[in-house]
Biopython code that builds the backbone (N, CA, C, O; Angstrom):
import numpy as np
from Bio.PDB.StructureBuilder import StructureBuilder

atoms = [
    (1, "MET", "N", (-10.107, 13.135, -19.569)),
    (1, "MET", "CA", (-9.121, 13.311, -18.518)),
    (1, "MET", "C", (-8.154, 14.417, -18.953)),
    (1, "MET", "O", (-7.619, 14.395, -20.061)),
    (2, "GLU", "N", (-7.950, 15.360, -18.073)),
    (2, "GLU", "CA", (-7.061, 16.478, -18.359)),
    (2, "GLU", "C", (-6.063, 16.640, -17.222)),
    (2, "GLU", "O", (-6.358, 16.338, -16.066)),
    (3, "GLU", "N", (-4.874, 17.123, -17.575)),
    (3, "GLU", "CA", (-3.869, 17.386, -16.551)),
    (3, "GLU", "C", (-4.419, 18.344, -15.511)),
    (3, "GLU", "O", (-5.030, 19.361, -15.841)),
    (4, "GLY", "N", (-4.190, 18.002, -14.245)),
    (4, "GLY", "CA", (-4.581, 18.865, -13.149)),
    (4, "GLY", "C", (-6.023, 18.735, -12.692)),
    (4, "GLY", "O", (-6.360, 19.195, -11.602)),
    (5, "LYS", "N", (-6.883, 18.123, -13.491)),
    (5, "LYS", "CA", (-8.288, 17.962, -13.108)),
    (5, "LYS", "C", (-8.427, 16.733, -12.218)),
    (5, "LYS", "O", (-7.729, 15.736, -12.402)),
    (6, "SER", "N", (-9.327, 16.818, -11.262)),
    (6, "SER", "CA", (-9.601, 15.678, -10.385)),
    (6, "SER", "C", (-10.833, 14.931, -10.864)),
    (6, "SER", "O", (-11.843, 15.535, -11.225)),
    (7, "LEU", "N", (-10.736, 13.637, -10.862)),
    (7, "LEU", "CA", (-11.856, 12.749, -11.162)),
    (7, "LEU", "C", (-12.067, 11.869, -9.941)),
    (7, "LEU", "O", (-11.135, 11.619, -9.178)),
    (8, "TYR", "N", (-13.284, 11.404, -9.762)),
    (8, "TYR", "CA", (-13.592, 10.567, -8.606)),
    (8, "TYR", "C", (-14.164, 9.247, -9.082)),
    (8, "TYR", "O", (-14.938, 9.204, -10.038)),
    (9, "PHE", "N", (-13.783, 8.171, -8.413)),
    (9, "PHE", "CA", (-14.301, 6.856, -8.755)),
    (9, "PHE", "C", (-14.526, 6.059, -7.483)),
    (9, "PHE", "O", (-13.917, 6.319, -6.446)),
    (10, "GLN", "N", (-15.404, 5.095, -7.588)),
    (10, "GLN", "CA", (-15.675, 4.210, -6.457)),
    (10, "GLN", "C", (-15.025, 2.877, -6.736)),
    (10, "GLN", "O", (-15.096, 2.356, -7.849)),
    (11, "GLN", "N", (-14.396, 2.333, -5.725)),
    (11, "GLN", "CA", (-13.739, 1.035, -5.853)),
    (11, "GLN", "C", (-14.206, 0.150, -4.716)),
    (11, "GLN", "O", (-14.311, 0.592, -3.571)),
    (12, "GLU", "N", (-14.485, -1.100, -5.039)),
    (12, "GLU", "CA", (-14.862, -2.054, -4.006)),
    (12, "GLU", "C", (-13.734, -3.053, -3.846)),
    (12, "GLU", "O", (-13.229, -3.613, -4.819)),
    (13, "ASP", "N", (-13.355, -3.261, -2.620)),
    (13, "ASP", "CA", (-12.197, -4.074, -2.282)),
    (13, "ASP", "C", (-12.624, -5.145, -1.287)),
    (13, "ASP", "O", (-13.477, -4.902, -0.434)),
    (14, "ASN", "N", (-12.030, -6.329, -1.397)),
    (14, "ASN", "CA", (-12.418, -7.401, -0.479)),
    (14, "ASN", "C", (-11.921, -7.159, 0.945)),
    (14, "ASN", "O", (-12.395, -7.810, 1.876)),
    (15, "LEU", "N", (-10.983, -6.245, 1.130)),
    (15, "LEU", "CA", (-10.502, -5.945, 2.476)),
    (15, "LEU", "C", (-11.191, -4.729, 3.084)),
    (15, "LEU", "O", (-11.500, -4.715, 4.276)),
    (16, "SER", "N", (-11.430, -3.708, 2.261)),
    (16, "SER", "CA", (-11.937, -2.465, 2.837)),
    (16, "SER", "C", (-13.305, -2.049, 2.314)),
    (16, "SER", "O", (-13.774, -0.957, 2.635)),
    (17, "GLY", "N", (-13.946, -2.881, 1.525)),
    (17, "GLY", "CA", (-15.280, -2.557, 1.038)),
    (17, "GLY", "C", (-15.265, -1.439, 0.009)),
    (17, "GLY", "O", (-14.277, -1.252, -0.701)),
    (18, "LYS", "N", (-16.365, -0.697, -0.070)),
    (18, "LYS", "CA", (-16.496, 0.383, -1.052)),
    (18, "LYS", "C", (-15.899, 1.674, -0.501)),
    (18, "LYS", "O", (-16.056, 2.004, 0.674)),
    (19, "ALA", "N", (-15.210, 2.395, -1.384)),
    (19, "ALA", "CA", (-14.675, 3.710, -1.009)),
    (19, "ALA", "C", (-14.576, 4.565, -2.268)),
    (19, "ALA", "O", (-14.526, 4.051, -3.385)),
    (20, "ILE", "N", (-14.550, 5.855, -2.067)),
    (20, "ILE", "CA", (-14.413, 6.797, -3.178)),
    (20, "ILE", "C", (-12.990, 7.344, -3.165)),
    (20, "ILE", "O", (-12.457, 7.713, -2.119)),
    (21, "TYR", "N", (-12.390, 7.389, -4.347)),
    (21, "TYR", "CA", (-11.014, 7.844, -4.511)),
    (21, "TYR", "C", (-10.966, 9.004, -5.489)),
    (21, "TYR", "O", (-11.796, 9.112, -6.392)),
    (22, "ARG", "N", (-9.982, 9.866, -5.293)),
    (22, "ARG", "CA", (-9.721, 10.957, -6.218)),
    (22, "ARG", "C", (-8.550, 10.554, -7.106)),
    (22, "ARG", "O", (-7.543, 10.050, -6.609)),
    (23, "LEU", "N", (-8.669, 10.770, -8.399)),
    (23, "LEU", "CA", (-7.602, 10.516, -9.360)),
    (23, "LEU", "C", (-7.284, 11.835, -10.027)),
    (23, "LEU", "O", (-8.188, 12.559, -10.445)),
    (24, "ARG", "N", (-5.998, 12.153, -10.131)),
    (24, "ARG", "CA", (-5.570, 13.388, -10.781)),
    (24, "ARG", "C", (-4.447, 13.072, -11.754)),
    (24, "ARG", "O", (-3.447, 12.461, -11.375)),
    (25, "VAL", "N", (-4.607, 13.484, -13.006)),
    (25, "VAL", "CA", (-3.559, 13.316, -14.010)),
    (25, "VAL", "C", (-2.552, 14.439, -13.810)),
    (25, "VAL", "O", (-2.889, 15.617, -13.928)),
    (26, "LEU", "N", (-1.312, 14.063, -13.505)),
    (26, "LEU", "CA", (-0.273, 15.064, -13.271)),
    (26, "LEU", "C", (0.410, 15.472, -14.560)),
    (26, "LEU", "O", (0.761, 16.637, -14.741)),
    (27, "SER", "N", (0.601, 14.502, -15.468)),
    (27, "SER", "CA", (1.142, 14.816, -16.789)),
    (27, "SER", "C", (0.726, 13.717, -17.754)),
    (27, "SER", "O", (0.572, 12.556, -17.373)),
    (28, "ALA", "N", (0.548, 14.106, -19.006)),
    (28, "ALA", "CA", (0.143, 13.145, -20.028)),
    (28, "ALA", "C", (0.720, 13.571, -21.376)),
    (28, "ALA", "O", (0.560, 14.713, -21.808)),
    (29, "SER", "N", (1.384, 12.641, -22.017)),
    (29, "SER", "CA", (1.899, 12.854, -23.368)),
    (29, "SER", "C", (1.806, 11.527, -24.097)),
    (29, "SER", "O", (1.351, 10.536, -23.527)),
    (30, "LEU", "N", (2.230, 11.498, -25.343)),
    (30, "LEU", "CA", (2.182, 10.241, -26.102)),
    (30, "LEU", "C", (3.105, 9.179, -25.518)),
    (30, "LEU", "O", (2.884, 7.986, -25.725)),
    (31, "ASP", "N", (4.138, 9.600, -24.789)),
    (31, "ASP", "CA", (5.134, 8.658, -24.289)),
    (31, "ASP", "C", (5.173, 8.511, -22.775)),
    (31, "ASP", "O", (5.950, 7.715, -22.247)),
    (32, "ARG", "N", (4.334, 9.278, -22.068)),
    (32, "ARG", "CA", (4.397, 9.211, -20.602)),
    (32, "ARG", "C", (3.081, 9.684, -19.998)),
    (32, "ARG", "O", (2.509, 10.685, -20.429)),
    (33, "VAL", "N", (2.608, 8.944, -18.988)),
    (33, "VAL", "CA", (1.429, 9.333, -18.228)),
    (33, "VAL", "C", (1.773, 9.186, -16.748)),
    (33, "VAL", "O", (2.309, 8.162, -16.323)),
    (34, "VAL", "N", (1.463, 10.213, -15.976)),
    (34, "VAL", "CA", (1.673, 10.170, -14.528)),
    (34, "VAL", "C", (0.363, 10.612, -13.874)),
    (34, "VAL", "O", (-0.184, 11.667, -14.194)),
    (35, "PHE", "N", (-0.124, 9.784, -12.954)),
    (35, "PHE", "CA", (-1.329, 10.156, -12.220)),
    (35, "PHE", "C", (-1.217, 9.690, -10.784)),
    (35, "PHE", "O", (-0.474, 8.761, -10.467)),
    (36, "ASP", "N", (-1.971, 10.356, -9.921)),
    (36, "ASP", "CA", (-1.978, 9.949, -8.517)),
    (36, "ASP", "C", (-3.411, 9.713, -8.062)),
    (36, "ASP", "O", (-4.365, 10.189, -8.677)),
    (37, "THR", "N", (-3.536, 8.974, -6.981)),
    (37, "THR", "CA", (-4.843, 8.698, -6.386)),
    (37, "THR", "C", (-4.719, 8.848, -4.873)),
    (37, "THR", "O", (-3.639, 8.695, -4.302)),
    (38, "GLU", "N", (-5.841, 9.148, -4.245)),
    (38, "GLU", "CA", (-5.916, 9.120, -2.788)),
    (38, "GLU", "C", (-7.356, 8.882, -2.389)),
    (38, "GLU", "O", (-8.283, 9.207, -3.130)),
    (39, "ASN", "N", (-7.533, 8.311, -1.210)),
    (39, "ASN", "CA", (-8.895, 8.086, -0.731)),
    (39, "ASN", "C", (-9.539, 9.421, -0.390)),
    (39, "ASN", "O", (-8.954, 10.252, 0.304)),
    (40, "ALA", "N", (-10.767, 9.612, -0.898)),
    (40, "ALA", "CA", (-11.490, 10.859, -0.678)),
    (40, "ALA", "C", (-12.438, 10.770, 0.520)),
    (40, "ALA", "O", (-12.925, 11.787, 1.014)),
    (41, "VAL", "N", (-12.689, 9.562, 0.975)),
    (41, "VAL", "CA", (-13.567, 9.321, 2.117)),
    (41, "VAL", "C", (-12.854, 8.385, 3.085)),
    (41, "VAL", "O", (-11.829, 7.794, 2.745)),
    (42, "THR", "N", (-13.389, 8.255, 4.272)),
    (42, "THR", "CA", (-12.830, 7.316, 5.236)),
    (42, "THR", "C", (-13.021, 5.895, 4.737)),
    (42, "THR", "O", (-14.126, 5.500, 4.366)),
    (43, "VAL", "N", (-11.935, 5.128, 4.729)),
    (43, "VAL", "CA", (-11.976, 3.722, 4.325)),
    (43, "VAL", "C", (-12.113, 2.901, 5.594)),
    (43, "VAL", "O", (-11.350, 3.070, 6.545)),
    (44, "ARG", "N", (-13.096, 2.011, 5.595)),
    (44, "ARG", "CA", (-13.376, 1.198, 6.790)),
    (44, "ARG", "C", (-13.298, -0.284, 6.475)),
    (44, "ARG", "O", (-13.544, -0.714, 5.349)),
    (45, "TYR", "N", (-12.953, -1.045, 7.483)),
    (45, "TYR", "CA", (-13.063, -2.499, 7.430)),
    (45, "TYR", "C", (-14.120, -2.857, 8.457)),
    (45, "TYR", "O", (-13.932, -2.631, 9.653)),
    (46, "LEU", "N", (-15.236, -3.416, 7.996)),
    (46, "LEU", "CA", (-16.426, -3.569, 8.810)),
    (46, "LEU", "C", (-16.797, -2.161, 9.294)),
    (46, "LEU", "O", (-17.129, -1.316, 8.464)),
    (47, "LEU", "N", (-16.755, -1.886, 10.543)),
    (47, "LEU", "CA", (-17.061, -0.536, 11.020)),
    (47, "LEU", "C", (-15.819, 0.214, 11.503)),
    (47, "LEU", "O", (-15.908, 1.358, 11.949)),
    (48, "ILE", "N", (-14.664, -0.443, 11.409)),
    (48, "ILE", "CA", (-13.422, 0.131, 11.922)),
    (48, "ILE", "C", (-12.791, 1.046, 10.878)),
    (48, "ILE", "O", (-12.481, 0.592, 9.777)),
    (49, "PRO", "N", (-12.592, 2.332, 11.202)),
    (49, "PRO", "CA", (-11.927, 3.216, 10.241)),
    (49, "PRO", "C", (-10.447, 2.851, 10.105)),
    (49, "PRO", "O", (-9.714, 2.801, 11.092)),
    (50, "LEU", "N", (-10.024, 2.597, 8.867)),
    (50, "LEU", "CA", (-8.622, 2.274, 8.591)),
    (50, "LEU", "C", (-7.850, 3.506, 8.131)),
    (50, "LEU", "O", (-6.730, 3.747, 8.581)),
    (51, "PHE", "N", (-8.454, 4.289, 7.227)),
    (51, "PHE", "CA", (-7.795, 5.452, 6.645)),
    (51, "PHE", "C", (-8.761, 6.626, 6.594)),
    (51, "PHE", "O", (-9.853, 6.516, 6.037)),
    (52, "ARG", "N", (-8.359, 7.739, 7.170)),
    (52, "ARG", "CA", (-9.137, 8.967, 7.009)),
    (52, "ARG", "C", (-8.857, 9.516, 5.608)),
    (52, "ARG", "O", (-7.889, 9.098, 4.973)),
    (53, "PRO", "N", (-9.681, 10.444, 5.113)),
    (53, "PRO", "CA", (-9.445, 10.999, 3.771)),
    (53, "PRO", "C", (-8.001, 11.478, 3.603)),
    (53, "PRO", "O", (-7.475, 12.219, 4.433)),
    (54, "GLY", "N", (-7.379, 11.041, 2.518)),
    (54, "GLY", "CA", (-6.006, 11.420, 2.205)),
    (54, "GLY", "C", (-4.935, 10.576, 2.860)),
    (54, "GLY", "O", (-3.752, 10.785, 2.591)),
    (55, "ASP", "N", (-5.306, 9.622, 3.718)),
    (55, "ASP", "CA", (-4.316, 8.793, 4.409)),
    (55, "ASP", "C", (-3.665, 7.752, 3.505)),
    (55, "ASP", "O", (-2.587, 7.255, 3.830)),
    (56, "MET", "N", (-4.289, 7.409, 2.381)),
    (56, "MET", "CA", (-3.757, 6.384, 1.482)),
    (56, "MET", "C", (-3.547, 7.024, 0.111)),
    (56, "MET", "O", (-4.508, 7.426, -0.545)),
    (57, "GLN", "N", (-2.294, 7.118, -0.317)),
    (57, "GLN", "CA", (-1.964, 7.794, -1.562)),
    (57, "GLN", "C", (-1.068, 6.916, -2.424)),
    (57, "GLN", "O", (-0.219, 6.178, -1.924)),
    (58, "SER", "N", (-1.281, 7.018, -3.736)),
    (58, "SER", "CA", (-0.452, 6.291, -4.702)),
    (58, "SER", "C", (-0.120, 7.213, -5.862)),
    (58, "SER", "O", (-0.872, 8.136, -6.176)),
    (59, "ILE", "N", (1.011, 6.951, -6.490)),
    (59, "ILE", "CA", (1.366, 7.637, -7.727)),
    (59, "ILE", "C", (1.808, 6.578, -8.730)),
    (59, "ILE", "O", (2.498, 5.623, -8.373)),
    (60, "TYR", "N", (1.406, 6.752, -9.983)),
    (60, "TYR", "CA", (1.647, 5.776, -11.034)),
    (60, "TYR", "C", (2.366, 6.444, -12.196)),
    (60, "TYR", "O", (2.036, 7.565, -12.585)),
    (61, "PHE", "N", (3.348, 5.746, -12.741)),
    (61, "PHE", "CA", (4.105, 6.224, -13.895)),
    (61, "PHE", "C", (4.027, 5.170, -14.991)),
    (61, "PHE", "O", (4.323, 4.000, -14.751)),
    (62, "LEU", "N", (3.636, 5.573, -16.174)),
    (62, "LEU", "CA", (3.665, 4.709, -17.354)),
    (62, "LEU", "C", (4.483, 5.441, -18.402)),
    (62, "LEU", "O", (4.142, 6.556, -18.795)),
    (63, "GLU", "N", (5.567, 4.813, -18.859)),
    (63, "GLU", "CA", (6.467, 5.453, -19.810)),
    (63, "GLU", "C", (6.763, 4.504, -20.960)),
    (63, "GLU", "O", (6.996, 3.312, -20.764)),
    (64, "ARG", "N", (6.747, 5.060, -22.160)),
    (64, "ARG", "CA", (7.070, 4.259, -23.345)),
    (64, "ARG", "C", (8.577, 4.020, -23.378)),
    (64, "ARG", "O", (9.372, 4.960, -23.378)),
    (65, "GLU", "N", (8.948, 2.745, -23.406)),
    (65, "GLU", "CA", (10.360, 2.378, -23.500)),
    (65, "GLU", "C", (10.759, 2.191, -24.961)),
    (65, "GLU", "O", (11.867, 2.541, -25.367)),
    (66, "SER", "N", (9.839, 1.634, -25.736)),
    (66, "SER", "CA", (10.041, 1.455, -27.177)),
    (66, "SER", "C", (8.657, 1.445, -27.820)),
    (66, "SER", "O", (7.653, 1.646, -27.137)),
    (67, "GLN", "N", (8.602, 1.215, -29.117)),
    (67, "GLN", "CA", (7.314, 1.232, -29.803)),
    (67, "GLN", "C", (6.325, 0.219, -29.207)),
    (67, "GLN", "O", (5.124, 0.485, -29.151)),
    (68, "ALA", "N", (6.827, -0.937, -28.766)),
    (68, "ALA", "CA", (5.948, -2.003, -28.282)),
    (68, "ALA", "C", (6.031, -2.248, -26.773)),
    (68, "ALA", "O", (5.346, -3.130, -26.255)),
    (69, "VAL", "N", (6.856, -1.484, -26.068)),
    (69, "VAL", "CA", (7.065, -1.758, -24.641)),
    (69, "VAL", "C", (6.828, -0.495, -23.818)),
    (69, "VAL", "O", (7.366, 0.574, -24.106)),
    (70, "TRP", "N", (6.001, -0.659, -22.781)),
    (70, "TRP", "CA", (5.773, 0.408, -21.813)),
    (70, "TRP", "C", (6.338, -0.011, -20.479)),
    (70, "TRP", "O", (6.241, -1.181, -20.109)),
    (71, "ARG", "N", (6.917, 0.902, -19.757)),
    (71, "ARG", "CA", (7.432, 0.663, -18.416)),
    (71, "ARG", "C", (6.397, 1.204, -17.426)),
    (71, "ARG", "O", (5.829, 2.276, -17.637)),
    (72, "TYR", "N", (6.159, 0.463, -16.356)),
    (72, "TYR", "CA", (5.192, 0.867, -15.337)),
    (72, "TYR", "C", (5.845, 0.771, -13.975)),
    (72, "TYR", "O", (6.508, -0.220, -13.669)),
    (73, "TYR", "N", (5.665, 1.782, -13.167)),
    (73, "TYR", "CA", (6.056, 1.683, -11.766)),
    (73, "TYR", "C", (5.157, 2.593, -10.945)),
    (73, "TYR", "O", (4.588, 3.563, -11.447)),
    (74, "SER", "N", (5.048, 2.254, -9.682)),
    (74, "SER", "CA", (4.199, 3.042, -8.790)),
    (74, "SER", "C", (4.724, 2.904, -7.371)),
    (74, "SER", "O", (5.548, 2.046, -7.055)),
    (75, "ILE", "N", (4.214, 3.776, -6.549)),
    (75, "ILE", "CA", (4.538, 3.697, -5.132)),
    (75, "ILE", "C", (3.288, 4.112, -4.363)),
    (75, "ILE", "O", (2.522, 4.970, -4.802)),
    (76, "MET", "N", (3.105, 3.493, -3.224)),
    (76, "MET", "CA", (1.951, 3.788, -2.383)),
    (76, "MET", "C", (2.453, 4.117, -0.990)),
    (76, "MET", "O", (3.471, 3.595, -0.534)),
    (77, "ARG", "N", (1.723, 4.986, -0.330)),
    (77, "ARG", "CA", (2.061, 5.291, 1.058)),
    (77, "ARG", "C", (0.793, 5.348, 1.884)),
    (77, "ARG", "O", (-0.288, 5.675, 1.395)),
    (78, "MET", "N", (0.962, 5.022, 3.144)),
    (78, "MET", "CA", (-0.115, 5.153, 4.111)),
    (78, "MET", "C", (0.365, 6.128, 5.174)),
    (78, "MET", "O", (1.516, 6.071, 5.605)),
    (79, "SER", "N", (-0.506, 7.008, 5.588)),
    (79, "SER", "CA", (-0.176, 8.001, 6.599)),
    (79, "SER", "C", (0.213, 7.325, 7.912)),
    (79, "SER", "O", (-0.259, 6.233, 8.228)),
    (80, "LYS", "N", (1.065, 7.982, 8.657)),
    (80, "LYS", "CA", (1.419, 7.458, 9.980)),
    (80, "LYS", "C", (0.213, 7.461, 10.908)),
    (80, "LYS", "O", (0.231, 6.820, 11.959)),
    (81, "ASN", "N", (-0.841, 8.187, 10.520)),
    (81, "ASN", "CA", (-2.071, 8.224, 11.313)),
    (81, "ASN", "C", (-3.042, 7.109, 10.951)),
    (81, "ASN", "O", (-4.110, 6.998, 11.554)),
    (82, "ALA", "N", (-2.678, 6.274, 9.962)),
    (82, "ALA", "CA", (-3.565, 5.181, 9.566)),
    (82, "ALA", "C", (-3.709, 4.190, 10.719)),
    (82, "ALA", "O", (-2.846, 4.098, 11.592)),
    (83, "SER", "N", (-4.794, 3.469, 10.701)),
    (83, "SER", "CA", (-5.061, 2.492, 11.751)),
    (83, "SER", "C", (-4.016, 1.378, 11.725)),
    (83, "SER", "O", (-3.597, 0.961, 10.645)),
    (84, "PRO", "N", (-3.589, 0.889, 12.885)),
    (84, "PRO", "CA", (-2.670, -0.252, 12.913)),
    (84, "PRO", "C", (-3.299, -1.505, 12.300)),
    (84, "PRO", "O", (-2.588, -2.443, 11.941)),
    (85, "TRP", "N", (-4.619, -1.523, 12.181)),
    (85, "TRP", "CA", (-5.293, -2.657, 11.545)),
    (85, "TRP", "C", (-4.973, -2.743, 10.057)),
    (85, "TRP", "O", (-5.202, -3.780, 9.435)),
    (86, "ALA", "N", (-4.449, -1.674, 9.483)),
    (86, "ALA", "CA", (-4.140, -1.649, 8.051)),
    (86, "ALA", "C", (-2.801, -2.305, 7.734)),
    (86, "ALA", "O", (-2.526, -2.593, 6.569)),
    (87, "ALA", "N", (-1.971, -2.547, 8.727)),
    (87, "ALA", "CA", (-0.637, -3.112, 8.506)),
    (87, "ALA", "C", (-0.687, -4.638, 8.432)),
    (87, "ALA", "O", (-1.649, -5.269, 8.870)),
    (88, "GLY", "N", (0.374, -5.209, 7.866)),
    (88, "GLY", "CA", (0.539, -6.654, 7.893)),
    (88, "GLY", "C", (-0.116, -7.422, 6.763)),
    (88, "GLY", "O", (-0.395, -8.612, 6.910)),
    (89, "HIS", "N", (-0.368, -6.772, 5.642)),
    (89, "HIS", "CA", (-0.997, -7.451, 4.505)),
    (89, "HIS", "C", (-0.068, -7.448, 3.298)),
    (89, "HIS", "O", (-0.498, -7.148, 2.184)),
    (90, "GLU", "N", (1.207, -7.782, 3.514)),
    (90, "GLU", "CA", (2.205, -7.713, 2.455)),
    (90, "GLU", "C", (1.858, -8.620, 1.281)),
    (90, "GLU", "O", (1.988, -8.205, 0.129)),
    (91, "ALA", "N", (1.418, -9.856, 1.548)),
    (91, "ALA", "CA", (1.094, -10.792, 0.468)),
    (91, "ALA", "C", (-0.026, -10.235, -0.414)),
    (91, "ALA", "O", (0.026, -10.360, -1.637)),
    (92, "SER", "N", (-1.025, -9.628, 0.199)),
    (92, "SER", "CA", (-2.122, -9.038, -0.557)),
    (92, "SER", "C", (-1.618, -7.905, -1.443)),
    (92, "SER", "O", (-2.017, -7.800, -2.603)),
    (93, "SER", "N", (-0.748, -7.061, -0.905)),
    (93, "SER", "CA", (-0.200, -5.946, -1.690)),
    (93, "SER", "C", (0.626, -6.452, -2.871)),
    (93, "SER", "O", (0.525, -5.917, -3.975)),
    (94, "ILE", "N", (1.435, -7.476, -2.641)),
    (94, "ILE", "CA", (2.242, -8.054, -3.717)),
    (94, "ILE", "C", (1.340, -8.621, -4.801)),
    (94, "ILE", "O", (1.547, -8.357, -5.985)),
    (95, "ASN", "N", (0.342, -9.396, -4.404)),
    (95, "ASN", "CA", (-0.549, -10.018, -5.390)),
    (95, "ASN", "C", (-1.333, -8.980, -6.184)),
    (95, "ASN", "O", (-1.566, -9.173, -7.377)),
    (96, "ARG", "N", (-1.741, -7.895, -5.556)),
    (96, "ARG", "CA", (-2.462, -6.828, -6.262)),
    (96, "ARG", "C", (-1.554, -6.151, -7.284)),
    (96, "ARG", "O", (-1.973, -5.893, -8.413)),
    (97, "ALA", "N", (-0.308, -5.863, -6.893)),
    (97, "ALA", "CA", (0.627, -5.229, -7.821)),
    (97, "ALA", "C", (0.914, -6.143, -9.013)),
    (97, "ALA", "O", (0.955, -5.681, -10.153)),
    (98, "VAL", "N", (1.110, -7.427, -8.755)),
    (98, "VAL", "CA", (1.374, -8.384, -9.841)),
    (98, "VAL", "C", (0.143, -8.521, -10.734)),
    (98, "VAL", "O", (0.283, -8.583, -11.956)),
    (99, "ALA", "N", (-1.048, -8.569, -10.162)),
    (99, "ALA", "CA", (-2.269, -8.663, -10.959)),
    (99, "ALA", "C", (-2.422, -7.433, -11.859)),
    (99, "ALA", "O", (-2.797, -7.561, -13.024)),
    (100, "PHE", "N", (-2.134, -6.249, -11.326)),
    (100, "PHE", "CA", (-2.212, -5.022, -12.122)),
    (100, "PHE", "C", (-1.205, -5.074, -13.266)),
    (100, "PHE", "O", (-1.534, -4.725, -14.400)),
    (101, "TYR", "N", (0.031, -5.511, -12.970)),
    (101, "TYR", "CA", (1.048, -5.643, -14.013)),
    (101, "TYR", "C", (0.604, -6.633, -15.084)),
    (101, "TYR", "O", (0.710, -6.345, -16.276)),
    (102, "ARG", "N", (0.108, -7.797, -14.670)),
    (102, "ARG", "CA", (-0.340, -8.799, -15.644)),
    (102, "ARG", "C", (-1.457, -8.252, -16.521)),
    (102, "ARG", "O", (-1.491, -8.502, -17.726)),
    (103, "TYR", "N", (-2.368, -7.508, -15.912)),
    (103, "TYR", "CA", (-3.464, -6.918, -16.682)),
    (103, "TYR", "C", (-2.916, -5.947, -17.729)),
    (103, "TYR", "O", (-3.294, -6.013, -18.899)),
    (104, "LEU", "N", (-2.022, -5.045, -17.306)),
    (104, "LEU", "CA", (-1.452, -4.069, -18.237)),
    (104, "LEU", "C", (-0.621, -4.732, -19.327)),
    (104, "LEU", "O", (-0.614, -4.281, -20.472)),
    (105, "ALA", "N", (0.080, -5.808, -18.966)),
    (105, "ALA", "CA", (0.955, -6.498, -19.915)),
    (105, "ALA", "C", (0.201, -7.485, -20.809)),
    (105, "ALA", "O", (0.779, -8.048, -21.738)),
    (106, "GLY", "N", (-1.084, -7.693, -20.531)),
    (106, "GLY", "CA", (-1.856, -8.626, -21.338)),
    (106, "GLY", "C", (-1.590, -10.094, -21.008)),
    (106, "GLY", "O", (-1.865, -10.976, -21.821)),
    (107, "ILE", "N", (-1.060, -10.348, -19.828)),
    (107, "ILE", "CA", (-0.791, -11.718, -19.381)),
    (107, "ILE", "C", (-2.049, -12.242, -18.709)),
    (107, "ILE", "O", (-2.570, -11.591, -17.803)),
    (108, "PRO", "N", (-2.553, -13.402, -19.127)),
    (108, "PRO", "CA", (-3.765, -13.932, -18.480)),
    (108, "PRO", "C", (-3.563, -14.062, -16.977)),
    (108, "PRO", "O", (-2.593, -14.663, -16.516)),
    (109, "THR", "N", (-4.482, -13.498, -16.230)),
    (109, "THR", "CA", (-4.330, -13.480, -14.774)),
    (109, "THR", "C", (-4.685, -14.804, -14.120)),
    (109, "THR", "O", (-4.379, -15.017, -12.947)),
    (110, "ASP", "N", (-5.332, -15.704, -14.869)),
    (110, "ASP", "CA", (-5.714, -16.994, -14.286)),
    (110, "ASP", "C", (-4.778, -18.123, -14.699)),
    (110, "ASP", "O", (-5.066, -19.285, -14.411)),
    (111, "LYS", "N", (-3.672, -17.820, -15.360)),
    (111, "LYS", "CA", (-2.733, -18.842, -15.819)),
    (111, "LYS", "C", (-1.515, -19.017, -14.936)),
    (111, "LYS", "O", (-0.790, -20.004, -15.062)),
    (112, "GLU", "N", (-1.289, -18.079, -14.056)),
    (112, "GLU", "CA", (-0.107, -18.109, -13.192)),
    (112, "GLU", "C", (-0.556, -18.227, -11.742)),
    (112, "GLU", "O", (-1.646, -17.772, -11.397)),
    (113, "PRO", "N", (0.263, -18.827, -10.895)),
    (113, "PRO", "CA", (-0.092, -18.855, -9.468)),
    (113, "PRO", "C", (0.082, -17.468, -8.860)),
    (113, "PRO", "O", (0.744, -16.621, -9.459)),
    (114, "PRO", "N", (-0.493, -17.214, -7.688)),
    (114, "PRO", "CA", (-0.278, -15.932, -7.012)),
    (114, "PRO", "C", (1.226, -15.718, -6.784)),
    (114, "PRO", "O", (1.969, -16.676, -6.573)),
    (115, "ALA", "N", (1.658, -14.473, -6.827)),
    (115, "ALA", "CA", (3.067, -14.165, -6.620)),
    (115, "ALA", "C", (3.493, -14.410, -5.183)),
    (115, "ALA", "O", (4.657, -14.706, -4.913)),
    (116, "SER", "N", (2.547, -14.286, -4.263)),
    (116, "SER", "CA", (2.846, -14.484, -2.852)),
    (116, "SER", "C", (1.713, -15.288, -2.228)),
    (116, "SER", "O", (0.541, -14.977, -2.441)),
    (117, "PRO", "N", (2.051, -16.318, -1.462)),
    (117, "PRO", "CA", (0.989, -17.152, -0.852)),
    (117, "PRO", "C", (0.228, -16.427, 0.227)),
    (117, "PRO", "O", (-0.686, -16.994, 0.826)),
]
sb = StructureBuilder()
sb.init_structure("model")
sb.init_model(0)
sb.init_chain("A")
sb.init_seg("    ")
for serial, (resi, resn, name, xyz) in enumerate(atoms, 1):
    if name == "N":
        sb.init_residue(resn, " ", resi, " ")
    sb.init_atom(name, np.array(xyz, "f"), 0.0, 1.0, " ", f" {name:<3s}", serial, name[0])
structure = sb.get_structure()
């Protein structure tokens, strides 16, 4: 992985099925990594298009706070042109963010209840 280079990966999701995403490292050092992702293909639910290419974007920041602690934050956006079918899944978004945090923090993901019902 190099700064500025694009990599592509496939992700399968229980809501939107399989899709290909672009990942780009914006900066990388021993104490900080910043990368962004966006959908490279149309994301569909069943046959309904939810997001055209580039409609779903995220940016991730990982920063060393101390020798043993890393800080993580991210933000995601959906284009105003995204399908209205994509809205209204707040609990799913919360649970995904918490699961990602638990994974990064080394917290067993099967020991805690979901963050949002």
